[in-house]
Every structure is written in structure tokens, then in C-alpha cells.
N, C-alpha and C positions, 0 to 999 in steps of 0.2 A: 805217022803211025797213030791210029785211033787209040784213044784212052780206053783202058780195060778196067772193068769193075769185078769184084768178087762178091758173091751173094751168099750170106750165111744160111745154114739150114733153117733157122728160126724165121728169117725173112721169106724163104720158100714156103714154109708152112702158113705164114700169114697171107701170102699171095694165093695159095690154094683156097684158103677160107674166103678170099675176095673173088674167087672165080677165075684166077689167072693161072690155075694149075695146068698140068699137062707136061709133055715131054719137053716143050720149048719154053717153059716158065722162066728158067734161069736166063736164057737169052733175051727174053722180053724185058725182064727186070734190069738186066745190064743196059739195054738200049734205052729204057726209061731213065735210068740214072745218068747216062751220057747226055741225053737231051733235056734233062730237067733244069728248071730255073732255080736259082738259089733264093731262099726265102727265110724270113724270121718267123719261127713258129715254136711253141714250147716243147714240142716232141720231134720236130723234123727240121731239116735244113735244105730240102729240095722239094720242088713241086713239078709234077708232070700231069697235065690235064687235071683230072679229079682225084689224083693220088698224091700222097705226101710220102717222102722217103727220108730216112736218116742215113747219110753216107759219111763215113769216117774220113779223116784227112788222108788216110792211105787207100782210099777208094774201095772201101768195103761197105756194101749195103747191109745194114743190120736190122732195118725196120721198114715196112711198107704198110700203108693204111689208106683207106678211102676217106676223104674229107667228110665230115658230118655237115649237116645243113647250115649251121651257124658259121663254120669255117668257110664254106663255099660262099656264103652270103658276104662275109667279111672280105675274102679275097676278090669277090665279084665287084667290089667297089674300086678296084684298081685295074689298070691296064698293064699288061706285061709285054714288053718288047723282047721276045725270046730269040734275039739274034745269036746264033751260035758260031763259034770260031770254026775254022775248017777242021774237018775230022782228022786230018793227017798231022796237025801240029801238037795235039795232045792237050791243048788248053780247054778249060771248062766253059768258055763262052761267057756271056753276061746277060743279066736281066735288068732292065731299067723299069723302075716302078714309079708310077705317077698316080696321084689321086684324081679321080674324076668326079664330077658333080653329079648327083642324083637328080632326076627330073621329078 
């Protein structure tokens, strides 16, 4: 069974301000949370493409934000192997972070 996430009203408002609003915004955020890589960040613990999310241990998305330029640059110095566990086992998957050299 796929892991399910709950999205708070505040996270939905934040998504709307980011242009992710609409009737299917909650489903989009749930999918982002399920596919997101775990990260270490002062305000978030998950990353999906150019978005960061805070997801509580009981799978509630409480915050979503777009990365600013400095965050994107910092995360761009790393490569992410975003291998995900099978959807039906409920595990969060893993992200392997490696430092890469700048040319």
C-alpha cells in the first residue's frame, strides 16, 4: 500500500501562493511528499525538484516553499540518487548525497 500524507490548510495556502493551487493541489503535494528526498535544511526535511517541504514524523505536510537562489546553488553542488522504494511497501525510500567537484 502506498504511503499517504496529510496536507495542512497552511501548506495548501503556501502552495497556492507558489502557483500550485487548484482543485488537485492537495493531491500534487501528497505526491511531491511521497517522492521527495530527505535533506538537511534549517526549515525543511524533504526536497522535490525546486521545492522544499516539512513533513512531520506522522506524515503531515506542514510547509512547502520554493528554494531561493542560494539554496538552489548550494543543493546544486550535490548529486541526488533519488531511488525510491516500491510504492506498495510504504517505506520512504532513500537519497544518497555526494559532493561533486565544480569545474
